[in-house]
DRENTORKOL-3810 file (N, C-alpha, C; in nm, 4 decimals):
REM DRENTORKOL-3810
@n.u->2.1810; n.v->-0.4370; n.w->-4.3465; ca.u->2.1935; ca.v->-0.5564; ca.w->-4.2640; c.u->2.0942; c.v->-0.6595; c.w->-4.3169
@n.u->2.1363; n.v->-0.7826; n.w->-4.3437; ca.u->2.0461; ca.v->-0.8872; ca.w->-4.3908; c.u->1.9368; c.v->-0.9138; c.w->-4.2877
@n.u->1.8242; n.v->-0.9648; n.w->-4.3374; ca.u->1.7082; ca.v->-0.9881; ca.w->-4.2516; c.u->1.7410; c.v->-1.0802; c.w->-4.1348
@n.u->1.8240; n.v->-1.1849; n.w->-4.1581; ca.u->1.8547; ca.v->-1.2792; ca.w->-4.0496; c.u->1.9367; c.v->-1.2121; c.w->-3.9398
@n.u->2.0292; n.v->-1.1237; n.w->-3.9764; ca.u->2.1084; ca.v->-1.0521; ca.w->-3.8759; c.u->2.0211; c.v->-0.9530; c.w->-3.7998
@n.u->1.9265; n.v->-0.8879; n.w->-3.8694; ca.u->1.8363; ca.v->-0.7932; ca.w->-3.8032; c.u->1.7489; c.v->-0.8688; c.w->-3.7028
@n.u->1.6995; n.v->-0.9846; n.w->-3.7432; ca.u->1.6176; ca.v->-1.0654; ca.w->-3.6530; c.u->1.6955; c.v->-1.1101; c.w->-3.5308
@n.u->1.8224; n.v->-1.1492; n.w->-3.5519; ca.u->1.9073; ca.v->-1.1901; ca.w->-3.4407; c.u->1.9325; c.v->-1.0730; c.w->-3.3466
@n.u->1.9559; n.v->-0.9551; n.w->-3.4029; ca.u->1.9799; ca.v->-0.8363; ca.w->-3.3202; c.u->1.8576; c.v->-0.8039; c.w->-3.2359
@n.u->1.7389; n.v->-0.8126; n.w->-3.2950; ca.u->1.6147; ca.v->-0.7856; ca.w->-3.2208; c.u->1.5956; c.v->-0.8891; c.w->-3.1116
@n.u->1.6155; n.v->-1.0166; n.w->-3.1433; ca.u->1.5994; ca.v->-1.1224; ca.w->-3.0439; c.u->1.6963; c.v->-1.1035; c.w->-2.9279
@n.u->1.8198; n.v->-1.0643; n.w->-2.9587; ca.u->1.9189; ca.v->-1.0410; ca.w->-2.8531; c.u->1.8748; c.v->-0.9281; c.w->-2.7616
@n.u->1.8241; n.v->-0.8198; n.w->-2.8205; ca.u->1.7760; ca.v->-0.7069; ca.w->-2.7394; c.u->1.6617; c.v->-0.7495; c.w->-2.6488
@n.u->1.5693; n.v->-0.8306; n.w->-2.7019; ca.u->1.4567; ca.v->-0.8759; ca.w->-2.6209; c.u->1.5023; c.v->-0.9625; c.w->-2.5043
@n.u->1.5974; n.v->-1.0522; n.w->-2.5298; ca.u->1.6493; ca.v->-1.1382; ca.w->-2.4231; c.u->1.7173; c.v->-1.0539; c.w->-2.3164
@n.u->1.8013; n.v->-0.9598; n.w->-2.3574; ca.u->1.8699; ca.v->-0.8743; ca.w->-2.2607; c.u->1.7712; c.v->-0.7913; c.w->-2.1803
@n.u->1.6681; n.v->-0.7404; n.w->-2.2451; ca.u->1.5682; ca.v->-0.6606; ca.w->-2.1735; c.u->1.4927; c.v->-0.7458; c.w->-2.0726
@n.u->1.4597; n.v->-0.8694; n.w->-2.1082; ca.u->1.3872; ca.v->-0.9543; ca.w->-2.0140; c.u->1.4755; c.v->-0.9944; c.w->-1.8970
@n.u->1.6040; n.v->-1.0157; n.w->-1.9221; ca.u->1.6963; ca.v->-1.0482; ca.w->-1.8129; c.u->1.7137; c.v->-0.9301; c.w->-1.7196
@n.u->1.7172; n.v->-0.8114; n.w->-1.7744; ca.u->1.7365; ca.v->-0.6919; ca.w->-1.6923; c.u->1.6182; c.v->-0.6665; c.w->-1.6008
@n.u->1.4985; n.v->-0.7149; n.w->-1.6382; ca.u->1.3813; ca.v->-0.6892; ca.w->-1.5551; c.u->1.3533; c.v->-0.8027; c.w->-1.4577
@n.u->1.4384; n.v->-0.9037; n.w->-1.4518; ca.u->1.4162; ca.v->-1.0159; ca.w->-1.3618; c.u->1.5053; c.v->-1.0027; c.w->-1.2388
@n.u->1.4523; n.v->-1.0485; n.w->-1.1258; ca.u->1.5296; ca.v->-1.0494; ca.w->-1.0026; c.u->1.6256; c.v->-1.1665; c.w->-1.0006
@n.u->1.6975; n.v->-1.1840; n.w->-0.8908; ca.u->1.7942; ca.v->-1.2937; ca.w->-0.8805; c.u->1.7303; c.v->-1.4305; c.w->-0.8945
@n.u->1.6067; n.v->-1.4429; n.w->-0.8484; ca.u->1.5388; ca.v->-1.5717; ca.w->-0.8564; c.u->1.4684; c.v->-1.5911; c.w->-0.9902
@n.u->1.4836; n.v->-1.4962; n.w->-1.0845; ca.u->1.4207; ca.v->-1.5071; ca.w->-1.2149; c.u->1.2821; c.v->-1.4459; c.w->-1.2193
@n.u->1.2269; n.v->-1.4092; n.w->-1.1043; ca.u->1.0938; ca.v->-1.3482; ca.w->-1.1017; c.u->1.1048; c.v->-1.2021; c.w->-1.1415
@n.u->1.0035; n.v->-1.1490; n.w->-1.2112; ca.u->1.0093; ca.v->-1.0095; ca.w->-1.2493; c.u->1.0139; c.v->-0.9206; c.w->-1.1259
@n.u->1.0910; n.v->-0.8150; n.w->-1.1344; ca.u->1.0945; ca.v->-0.7191; ca.w->-1.0253; c.u->0.9845; c.v->-0.6167; c.w->-1.0476
@n.u->0.9386; n.v->-0.5501; n.w->-0.9429; ca.u->0.8356; ca.v->-0.4493; ca.w->-0.9624; c.u->0.8847; c.v->-0.3422; c.w->-1.0595
@n.u->0.7949; n.v->-0.2996; n.w->-1.1470; ca.u->0.8274; ca.v->-0.1950; ca.w->-1.2421; c.u->0.8145; c.v->-0.0627; c.w->-1.1692
@n.u->0.9171; n.v->0.0211; n.w->-1.1802; ca.u->0.9071; ca.v->0.1499; ca.w->-1.1147; c.u->0.9792; c.v->0.2556; c.w->-1.1940
@n.u->0.9324; n.v->0.3755; n.w->-1.1803; ca.u->0.9919; ca.v->0.4895; ca.w->-1.2452; c.u->0.9311; c.v->0.6124; c.w->-1.1813
@n.u->0.9993; n.v->0.7234; n.w->-1.1916; ca.u->0.9443; ca.v->0.8451; ca.w->-1.1345; c.u->0.9889; c.v->0.8625; c.w->-0.9926
@n.u->0.9325; n.v->0.9632; n.w->-0.9231; ca.u->0.9759; ca.v->0.9949; ca.w->-0.7880; c.u->0.9566; c.v->0.8790; c.w->-0.6911
@n.u->1.0581; n.v->0.8510; n.w->-0.6144; ca.u->1.0536; ca.v->0.7507; ca.w->-0.5080; c.u->1.0045; c.v->0.6153; c.w->-0.5574
@n.u->1.0379; n.v->0.5767; n.w->-0.6817; ca.u->1.0000; ca.v->0.4452; ca.w->-0.7321; c.u->0.8533; c.v->0.4326; c.w->-0.7670
@n.u->0.7811; n.v->0.5432; n.w->-0.7826; ca.u->0.6390; ca.v->0.5372; ca.w->-0.8143; c.u->0.6198; c.v->0.5025; c.w->-0.9622
@n.u->0.5070; n.v->0.4399; n.w->-0.9957; ca.u->0.4817; ca.v->0.4012; ca.w->-1.1342; c.u->0.4455; c.v->0.5228; c.w->-1.2198
@n.u->0.4465; n.v->0.5011; n.w->-1.3481; ca.u->0.4097; ca.v->0.6034; ca.w->-1.4451; c.u->0.3113; c.v->0.5430; c.w->-1.5438
@n.u->0.2094; n.v->0.6173; n.w->-1.5811; ca.u->0.1093; ca.v->0.5692; ca.w->-1.6750; c.u->0.1730; c.v->0.5274; c.w->-1.8077
@n.u->0.2801; n.v->0.5937; n.w->-1.8469; ca.u->0.3493; ca.v->0.5590; ca.w->-1.9712; c.u->0.4035; c.v->0.4162; c.w->-1.9667
@n.u->0.4313; n.v->0.3642; n.w->-1.8475; ca.u->0.4834; ca.v->0.2284; ca.w->-1.8328; c.u->0.3798; c.v->0.1219; c.w->-1.8666
@n.u->0.2533; n.v->0.1604; n.w->-1.8745; ca.u->0.1473; ca.v->0.0643; ca.w->-1.9041; c.u->0.1302; c.v->0.0430; c.w->-2.0535
@n.u->0.1870; n.v->0.1332; n.w->-2.1350; ca.u->0.1701; ca.v->0.1269; ca.w->-2.2797; c.u->0.2453; c.v->0.0074; c.w->-2.3378
@n.u->0.2041; n.v->-0.0303; n.w->-2.4571; ca.u->0.2704; ca.v->-0.1393; ca.w->-2.5262; c.u->0.1775; c.v->-0.2576; c.w->-2.5421
@n.u->0.2224; n.v->-0.3726; n.w->-2.5008; ca.u->0.1445; ca.v->-0.4961; ca.w->-2.5146; c.u->0.0159; c.v->-0.4887; c.w->-2.4336
@n.u->-0.0882; n.v->-0.5567; n.w->-2.4790; ca.u->-0.2143; ca.v->-0.5574; ca.w->-2.4049; c.u->-0.1989; c.v->-0.6234; c.w->-2.2676
@n.u->-0.2817; n.v->-0.5812; n.w->-2.1749; ca.u->-0.2926; ca.v->-0.6421; ca.w->-2.0431; c.u->-0.4161; c.v->-0.7312; c.w->-2.0449
@n.u->-0.4059; n.v->-0.8520; n.w->-1.9906; ca.u->-0.5164; ca.v->-0.9477; ca.w->-1.9880; c.u->-0.5652; c.v->-0.9638; c.w->-1.8442
@n.u->-0.6962; n.v->-0.9531; n.w->-1.8246; ca.u->-0.7549; ca.v->-0.9632; ca.w->-1.6916; c.u->-0.7397; c.v->-1.1049; c.w->-1.6361
@n.u->-0.6901; n.v->-1.1152; n.w->-1.5120; ca.u->-0.6776; ca.v->-1.2449; ca.w->-1.4449; c.u->-0.7582; c.v->-1.2497; c.w->-1.3158
@n.u->-0.8042; n.v->-1.1346; n.w->-1.2686; ca.u->-0.8841; ca.v->-1.1321; ca.w->-1.1464; c.u->-0.9759; c.v->-1.0116; c.w->-1.1447
@n.u->-1.0966; n.v->-1.0327; n.w->-1.0954; ca.u->-1.1977; ca.v->-0.9281; ca.w->-1.0887; c.u->-1.2586; c.v->-0.9305; c.w->-0.9494
@n.u->-1.2353; n.v->-0.8236; n.w->-0.8741; ca.u->-1.2860; ca.v->-0.8196; ca.w->-0.7369; c.u->-1.2199; c.v->-0.9234; c.w->-0.6481
@n.u->-1.0933; n.v->-0.9557; n.w->-0.6776; ca.u->-1.0208; ca.v->-1.0540; ca.w->-0.5973; c.u->-1.0536; c.v->-1.1978; c.w->-0.6314
@n.u->-1.1362; n.v->-1.2197; n.w->-0.7325; ca.u->-1.1768; ca.v->-1.3549; ca.w->-0.7715; c.u->-1.1317; c.v->-1.3829; c.w->-0.9146
@n.u->-1.1030; n.v->-1.5102; n.w->-0.9461; ca.u->-1.0710; ca.v->-1.5427; ca.w->-1.0855; c.u->-1.1966; c.v->-1.5299; c.w->-1.1719
@n.u->-1.1781; n.v->-1.5258; n.w->-1.3020; ca.u->-1.2927; ca.v->-1.5207; ca.w->-1.3927; c.u->-1.3691; c.v->-1.6517; c.w->-1.3887
@n.u->-1.5011; n.v->-1.6459; n.w->-1.4095; ca.u->-1.5789; ca.v->-1.7704; ca.w->-1.4111; c.u->-1.5388; c.v->-1.8586; c.w->-1.5297
@n.u->-1.5549; n.v->-1.9896; n.w->-1.5173; ca.u->-1.5233; ca.v->-2.0800; ca.w->-1.6284; c.u->-1.6022; c.v->-2.0405; c.w->-1.7532
@n.u->-1.5369; n.v->-2.0449; n.w->-1.8676; ca.u->-1.6028; ca.v->-2.0131; ca.w->-1.9936; c.u->-1.6018; c.v->-1.8654; c.w->-2.0302
@n.u->-1.5537; n.v->-1.7812; n.w->-1.9417; ca.u->-1.5504; ca.v->-1.6378; ca.w->-1.9698; c.u->-1.4228; c.v->-1.6037; c.w->-2.0456
@n.u->-1.4359; n.v->-1.5308; n.w->-2.1536; ca.u->-1.3194; ca.v->-1.4818; ca.w->-2.2269; c.u->-1.2660; c.v->-1.3603; c.w->-2.1514
@n.u->-1.1379; n.v->-1.3567; n.w->-2.1189; ca.u->-1.0870; ca.v->-1.2489; ca.w->-2.0340; c.u->-1.0837; c.v->-1.1131; c.w->-2.1041
@n.u->-1.1294; n.v->-1.0092; n.w->-2.0359; ca.u->-1.1158; ca.v->-0.8732; ca.w->-2.0878; c.u->-0.9693; c.v->-0.8342; c.w->-2.1012
@n.u->-0.9444; n.v->-0.7340; n.w->-2.1846; ca.u->-0.8101; ca.v->-0.6830; ca.w->-2.2062; c.u->-0.8099; c.v->-0.5315; c.w->-2.1934
@n.u->-0.6914; n.v->-0.4758; n.w->-2.1721; ca.u->-0.6742; ca.v->-0.3306; ca.w->-2.1663; c.u->-0.5463; c.v->-0.2943; c.w->-2.2407
@n.u->-0.5565; n.v->-0.1924; n.w->-2.3270; ca.u->-0.4416; ca.v->-0.1411; ca.w->-2.4004; c.u->-0.4313; c.v->0.0078; c.w->-2.3690
@n.u->-0.3192; n.v->0.0467; n.w->-2.3090; ca.u->-0.2944; ca.v->0.1864; ca.w->-2.2745; c.u->-0.2102; c.v->0.2491; c.w->-2.3833
@n.u->-0.2521; n.v->0.3667; n.w->-2.4302; ca.u->-0.1788; ca.v->0.4376; ca.w->-2.5344; c.u->-0.1909; c.v->0.5876; c.w->-2.5080
@n.u->-0.0964; n.v->0.6401; n.w->-2.4321; ca.u->-0.1010; ca.v->0.7824; ca.w->-2.3972; c.u->-0.2207; c.v->0.8135; c.w->-2.3088
@n.u->-0.3123; n.v->0.8946; n.w->-2.3599; ca.u->-0.4316; ca.v->0.9311; ca.w->-2.2829; c.u->-0.5527; c.v->0.8481; c.w->-2.3221
@n.u->-0.5305; n.v->0.7396; n.w->-2.3974; ca.u->-0.6393; ca.v->0.6525; ca.w->-2.4420; c.u->-0.6257; c.v->0.5139; c.w->-2.3797
@n.u->-0.7410; n.v->0.4551; n.w->-2.3527; ca.u->-0.7499; ca.v->0.3176; ca.w->-2.3051; c.u->-0.8508; c.v->0.2481; c.w->-2.3949
@n.u->-0.8193; n.v->0.1283; n.w->-2.4411; ca.u->-0.9128; ca.v->0.0523; ca.w->-2.5233; c.u->-0.8936; c.v->-0.0952; c.w->-2.4931
@n.u->-0.9873; n.v->-0.1759; n.w->-2.5416; ca.u->-0.9729; ca.v->-0.3193; ca.w->-2.5219; c.u->-1.1020; c.v->-0.3940; c.w->-2.5434
@n.u->-1.0995; n.v->-0.5175; n.w->-2.4990; ca.u->-1.2140; ca.v->-0.6080; ca.w->-2.5046; c.u->-1.2680; c.v->-0.6188; c.w->-2.3632
@n.u->-1.3999; n.v->-0.6043; n.w->-2.3458; ca.u->-1.4590; ca.v->-0.6001; ca.w->-2.2119; c.u->-1.5210; c.v->-0.7323; c.w->-2.1667
@n.u->-1.5153; n.v->-0.8354; n.w->-2.2477; ca.u->-1.5761; ca.v->-0.9626; ca.w->-2.2113; c.u->-1.6791; c.v->-1.0048; c.w->-2.3137
@n.u->-1.7393; n.v->-0.9055; n.w->-2.3808; ca.u->-1.8357; ca.v->-0.9271; ca.w->-2.4882; c.u->-1.8144; c.v->-0.8226; c.w->-2.5966
@n.u->-1.8022; n.v->-0.6985; n.w->-2.5560; ca.u->-1.7889; ca.v->-0.5848; ca.w->-2.6470; c.u->-1.6503; c.v->-0.5218; c.w->-2.6368
@n.u->-1.6219; n.v->-0.4345; n.w->-2.7304; ca.u->-1.4982; ca.v->-0.3573; ca.w->-2.7288; c.u->-1.5264; c.v->-0.2193; c.w->-2.6725
@n.u->-1.4258; n.v->-0.1591; n.w->-2.6120; ca.u->-1.4423; ca.v->-0.0265; ca.w->-2.5512; c.u->-1.3227; c.v->0.0614; c.w->-2.5817
@n.u->-1.3431; n.v->0.1907; n.w->-2.5666; ca.u->-1.2363; ca.v->0.2885; ca.w->-2.5786; c.u->-1.2739; c.v->0.4097; c.w->-2.4947
@n.u->-1.1740; n.v->0.4802; n.w->-2.4476; ca.u->-1.2025; ca.v->0.5987; ca.w->-2.3679; c.u->-1.0759; c.v->0.6663; c.w->-2.3223
@n.u->-1.0924; n.v->0.7593; n.w->-2.2323; ca.u->-0.9816; ca.v->0.8383; ca.w->-2.1818; c.u->-0.9248; c.v->0.7776; c.w->-2.0542
@n.u->-0.7950; n.v->0.8015; n.w->-2.0349; ca.u->-0.7283; ca.v->0.7639; ca.w->-1.9102; c.u->-0.6356; c.v->0.8793; c.w->-1.8743
@n.u->-0.6326; n.v->0.9127; n.w->-1.7456; ca.u->-0.5485; ca.v->1.0240; ca.w->-1.7007; c.u->-0.4826; c.v->0.9885; c.w->-1.5689
@n.u->-0.3680; n.v->1.0529; n.w->-1.5458; ca.u->-0.2918; ca.v->1.0339; ca.w->-1.4231; c.u->-0.2558; c.v->1.1732; c.w->-1.3695
@n.u->-0.3146; n.v->1.2093; n.w->-1.2551; ca.u->-0.2842; ca.v->1.3406; ca.w->-1.1966; c.u->-0.1571; c.v->1.3368; c.w->-1.1140
@n.u->-0.1356; n.v->1.2271; n.w->-1.0443; ca.u->-0.0137; ca.v->1.2065; ca.w->-0.9670; c.u->0.0304; c.v->1.0622; c.w->-0.9908
@n.u->0.1594; n.v->1.0318; n.w->-0.9730; ca.u->0.2049; ca.v->0.8938; ca.w->-0.9947; c.u->0.1242; c.v->0.7941; c.w->-0.9113
@n.u->0.0734; n.v->0.6925; n.w->-0.9785; ca.u->-0.0039; ca.v->0.5891; ca.w->-0.9113; c.u->-0.1528; c.v->0.6165; c.w->-0.9055
@n.u->-0.1963; n.v->0.7387; n.w->-0.9400; ca.u->-0.3402; ca.v->0.7678; ca.w->-0.9430; c.u->-0.3895; c.v->0.7545; c.w->-1.0865
@n.u->-0.5164; n.v->0.7194; n.w->-1.1023; ca.u->-0.5705; ca.v->0.6985; ca.w->-1.2366; c.u->-0.7171; c.v->0.7399; c.w->-1.2390
@n.u->-0.7561; n.v->0.7971; n.w->-1.3510; ca.u->-0.8965; ca.v->0.8288; ca.w->-1.3781; c.u->-0.9281; c.v->0.7718; c.w->-1.5148
@n.u->-1.0342; n.v->0.6923; n.w->-1.5231; ca.u->-1.0719; ca.v->0.6277; ca.w->-1.6485; c.u->-1.2129; c.v->0.6711; c.w->-1.6858
@n.u->-1.2295; n.v->0.7129; n.w->-1.8103; ca.u->-1.3621; ca.v->0.7449; ca.w->-1.8615; c.u->-1.3727; c.v->0.8879; c.w->-1.9083
@n.u->-1.4808; n.v->0.9143; n.w->-1.9751; ca.u->-1.5895; ca.v->0.8220; ca.w->-2.0093; c.u->-1.5455; c.v->0.7191; c.w->-2.1143
@n.u->-1.6154; n.v->0.6047; n.w->-2.1125; ca.u->-1.5854; ca.v->0.4965; ca.w->-2.2061; c.u->-1.6978; c.v->0.4828; c.w->-2.3079
@n.u->-1.6625; n.v->0.4576; n.w->-2.4321; ca.u->-1.7579; ca.v->0.4232; ca.w->-2.5366; c.u->-1.7477; c.v->0.2721; c.w->-2.5565
@n.u->-1.8632; n.v->0.2048; n.w->-2.5607; ca.u->-1.8661; ca.v->0.0587; ca.w->-2.5679; c.u->-1.9602; c.v->0.0158; c.w->-2.6803
@n.u->-1.9176; n.v->-0.0835; n.w->-2.7600; ca.u->-2.0079; ca.v->-0.1389; ca.w->-2.8603; c.u->-2.1239; c.v->-0.2064; c.w->-2.7872
@n.u->-2.2331; n.v->-0.2342; n.w->-2.8572; ca.u->-2.3559; ca.v->-0.2799; ca.w->-2.7903; c.u->-2.4038; c.v->-0.4177; c.w->-2.8356
@n.u->-2.3133; n.v->-0.5126; n.w->-2.8467; ca.u->-2.3502; ca.v->-0.6483; ca.w->-2.8842; c.u->-2.3973; c.v->-0.7243; c.w->-2.7592
@n.u->-2.4945; n.v->-0.8117; n.w->-2.7745; ca.u->-2.5401; ca.v->-0.8949; ca.w->-2.6625; c.u->-2.4680; c.v->-1.0287; c.w->-2.6685
@n.u->-2.4308; n.v->-1.0819; n.w->-2.5519; ca.u->-2.3611; ca.v->-1.2093; ca.w->-2.5438; c.u->-2.4247; c.v->-1.2951; c.w->-2.4348
@n.u->-2.4079; n.v->-1.4268; n.w->-2.4442; ca.u->-2.4621; ca.v->-1.5150; ca.w->-2.3409; c.u->-2.3809; c.v->-1.5052; c.w->-2.2121
@n.u->-2.4359; n.v->-1.5617; n.w->-2.1076; ca.u->-2.3690; ca.v->-1.5676; ca.w->-1.9779; c.u->-2.2478; c.v->-1.6597; c.w->-1.9907
@n.u->-2.1396; n.v->-1.6356; n.w->-1.9237; ca.u->-2.1126; ca.v->-1.5324; ca.w->-1.8236; c.u->-2.0526; c.v->-1.4042; c.w->-1.8807
@n.u->-2.0452; n.v->-1.3932; n.w->-2.0150; ca.u->-1.9769; ca.v->-1.2795; ca.w->-2.0770; c.u->-2.0362; c.v->-1.1453; c.w->-2.0348
@n.u->-2.1669; n.v->-1.1317; n.w->-2.0357; ca.u->-2.2292; ca.v->-1.0027; ca.w->-2.0025; c.u->-2.2071; c.v->-0.9657; c.w->-1.8558
@n.u->-2.2142; n.v->-1.0645; n.w->-1.7676; ca.u->-2.1931; ca.v->-1.0370; ca.w->-1.6252; c.u->-2.0489; c.v->-0.9921; c.w->-1.6001
@n.u->-1.9535; n.v->-1.0604; n.w->-1.6628; ca.u->-1.8125; ca.v->-1.0224; ca.w->-1.6490; c.u->-1.7927; c.v->-0.8813; c.w->-1.7029
@n.u->-1.8481; n.v->-0.8547; n.w->-1.8203; ca.u->-1.8329; ca.v->-0.7223; ca.w->-1.8814; c.u->-1.8908; c.v->-0.6121; c.w->-1.7923
@n.u->-2.0110; n.v->-0.6330; n.w->-1.7415; ca.u->-2.0732; ca.v->-0.5316; ca.w->-1.6558; c.u->-1.9863; c.v->-0.5022; c.w->-1.5335
@n.u->-1.9379; n.v->-0.6064; n.w->-1.4679; ca.u->-1.8534; ca.v->-0.5876; ca.w->-1.3493; c.u->-1.7204; c.v->-0.5224; c.w->-1.3849
@n.u->-1.6621; n.v->-0.5651; n.w->-1.4963; ca.u->-1.5328; ca.v->-0.5121; ca.w->-1.5403; c.u->-1.5422; c.v->-0.3629; c.w->-1.5722
@n.u->-1.6396; n.v->-0.3248; n.w->-1.6535; ca.u->-1.6531; ca.v->-0.1836; ca.w->-1.6913; c.u->-1.6855; c.v->-0.0964; c.w->-1.5702
@n.u->-1.7679; n.v->-0.1474; n.w->-1.4790; ca.u->-1.7981; ca.v->-0.0709; ca.w->-1.3574; c.u->-1.6719; c.v->-0.0513; c.w->-1.2737
@n.u->-1.5918; n.v->-0.1569; n.w->-1.2601; ca.u->-1.4679; ca.v->-0.1473; ca.w->-1.1813; c.u->-1.3687; c.v->-0.0507; c.w->-1.2467
@n.u->-1.3589; n.v->-0.0530; n.w->-1.3805; ca.u->-1.2707; ca.v->0.0417; ca.w->-1.4486; c.u->-1.3127; c.v->0.1850; c.w->-1.4174
@n.u->-1.4416; n.v->0.2107; n.w->-1.4251; ca.u->-1.4927; ca.v->0.3451; ca.w->-1.4009; c.u->-1.4704; c.v->0.3943; c.w->-1.2588
@n.u->-1.4567; n.v->0.3023; n.w->-1.1644; ca.u->-1.4357; ca.v->0.3399; ca.w->-1.0233; c.u->-1.2889; c.v->0.3370; c.w->-0.9817
@n.u->-1.2013; n.v->0.2958; n.w->-1.0725; ca.u->-1.0583; ca.v->0.2861; ca.w->-1.0387; c.u->-1.0004; c.v->0.4248; c.w->-1.0098
@n.u->-0.9221; n.v->0.4335; n.w->-0.9030; ca.u->-0.8572; ca.v->0.5601; ca.w->-0.8651; c.u->-0.7071; c.v->0.5448; c.w->-0.8482
@n.u->-0.6589; n.v->0.4204; n.w->-0.8394; ca.u->-0.5163; ca.v->0.3958; ca.w->-0.8186; c.u->-0.4727; c.v->0.2758; c.w->-0.9008
@n.u->-0.3416; n.v->0.2720; n.w->-0.9291; ca.u->-0.2863; ca.v->0.1526; ca.w->-0.9918; c.u->-0.1491; c.v->0.1234; c.w->-0.9338
@n.u->-0.1158; n.v->-0.0052; n.w->-0.9331; ca.u->0.0156; ca.v->-0.0495; ca.w->-0.8884; c.u->0.0677; c.v->-0.1525; c.w->-0.9880
@n.u->0.1986; n.v->-0.1600; n.w->-0.9970; ca.u->0.2672; ca.v->-0.2569; ca.w->-1.0815; c.u->0.3645; c.v->-0.3338; c.w->-0.9954
@n.u->0.3501; n.v->-0.4657; n.w->-0.9916; ca.u->0.4442; ca.v->-0.5482; ca.w->-0.9166; c.u->0.4376; c.v->-0.6914; c.w->-0.9664
@n.u->0.5556; n.v->-0.7518; n.w->-0.9753; ca.u->0.5666; ca.v->-0.8933; ca.w->-1.0139; c.u->0.4932; c.v->-0.9239; c.w->-1.1442
@n.u->0.5024; n.v->-0.8306; n.w->-1.2399; ca.u->0.4412; ca.v->-0.8535; ca.w->-1.3701; c.u->0.2914; c.v->-0.8346; c.w->-1.3739
@n.u->0.2336; n.v->-0.7832; n.w->-1.2677; ca.u->0.0891; ca.v->-0.7617; ca.w->-1.2629; c.u->0.0553; c.v->-0.6140; c.w->-1.2471
@n.u->-0.0539; n.v->-0.5769; n.w->-1.3099; ca.u->-0.1107; ca.v->-0.4436; ca.w->-1.2963; c.u->-0.2393; c.v->-0.4570; c.w->-1.2166
@n.u->-0.2515; n.v->-0.3807; n.w->-1.1087; ca.u->-0.3731; ca.v->-0.3832; ca.w->-1.0278; c.u->-0.4335; c.v->-0.2439; c.w->-1.0271
@n.u->-0.5575; n.v->-0.2338; n.w->-1.0764; ca.u->-0.6339; ca.v->-0.1105; ca.w->-1.0689; c.u->-0.7291; c.v->-0.1256; c.w->-0.9515
@n.u->-0.7361; n.v->-0.0250; n.w->-0.8662; ca.u->-0.8231; ca.v->-0.0361; ca.w->-0.7491; c.u->-0.8998; c.v->0.0926; c.w->-0.7256
@n.u->-1.0147; n.v->0.0755; n.w->-0.6634; ca.u->-1.1009; ca.v->0.1854; ca.w->-0.6238; c.u->-1.1504; c.v->0.1581; c.w->-0.4837
@n.u->-1.2546; n.v->0.2284; n.w->-0.4448; ca.u->-1.3074; ca.v->0.2148; ca.w->-0.3090; c.u->-1.3525; c.v->0.0722; c.w->-0.2778
@n.u->-1.4123; n.v->0.0046; n.w->-0.3763; ca.u->-1.4665; ca.v->-0.1286; ca.w->-0.3472; c.u->-1.4284; c.v->-0.2352; c.w->-0.4484
@n.u->-1.3455; n.v->-0.2023; n.w->-0.5471; ca.u->-1.3146; ca.v->-0.2977; ca.w->-0.6536; c.u->-1.1656; c.v->-0.3056; c.w->-0.6801
@n.u->-1.1223; n.v->-0.4210; n.w->-0.7276; ca.u->-0.9878; ca.v->-0.4353; ca.w->-0.7839; c.u->-0.9994; c.v->-0.5155; c.w->-0.9124
@n.u->-0.9172; n.v->-0.4789; n.w->-1.0087; ca.u->-0.9034; ca.v->-0.5581; ca.w->-1.1304; c.u->-0.7542; c.v->-0.5851; c.w->-1.1475
@n.u->-0.7220; n.v->-0.7115; n.w->-1.1727; ca.u->-0.5822; ca.v->-0.7531; ca.w->-1.1814; c.u->-0.5544; c.v->-0.8052; c.w->-1.3209
@n.u->-0.4452; n.v->-0.7527; n.w->-1.3788; ca.u->-0.4055; ca.v->-0.7891; ca.w->-1.5153; c.u->-0.2649; c.v->-0.8459; c.w->-1.5159
@n.u->-0.2377; n.v->-0.9249; n.w->-1.6186; ca.u->-0.1026; ca.v->-0.9651; ca.w->-1.6524; c.u->-0.0772; c.v->-0.9238; c.w->-1.7954
@n.u->0.0480; n.v->-0.8938; n.w->-1.8277; ca.u->0.0843; ca.v->-0.8568; ca.w->-1.9650; c.u->0.0605; c.v->-0.9751; c.w->-2.0562
@n.u->-0.0017; n.v->-0.9507; n.w->-2.1689; ca.u->-0.0198; ca.v->-1.0554; ca.w->-2.2677; c.u->0.1167; c.v->-1.0904; c.w->-2.3260
@n.u->0.1364; n.v->-1.2161; n.w->-2.3569; ca.u->0.2626; ca.v->-1.2600; ca.w->-2.4179; c.u->0.2765; c.v->-1.1979; c.w->-2.5557
@n.u->0.3983; n.v->-1.1569; n.w->-2.5916; ca.u->0.4173; ca.v->-1.0940; ca.w->-2.7240; c.u->0.3942; c.v->-1.1900; c.w->-2.8367
END
């Protein structure tokens, strides 16, 4: 198949897949799979997730948003200043355990270090996750972190 036809075939598949995941109003429908519509950790894999909210608040001005990339039992990404990697596990659908995490040790000016400290602490305390309307929310006893899928 010539390169232009292959590209057209891929583009068509992407358009059809995006249409299939949209509701009647064009908004993404909640992602679900598994028993009773519960999420699956495998559904988080693929494109990076970009942080849009930390503890229910937007990121401070000038802060570069942290990212998360799920790949099987591994989680990695950018934490606001440094890069991290570690383990992620799911014992039951919708539950999550993250850590231990290994983090590079570069120093950065404010607000990067403050965002990173809060972000990594919230990841370590996360016990549940939900997927709805194109957003991933990790939550624990006192923290939430909200992500959106990075554009391809």
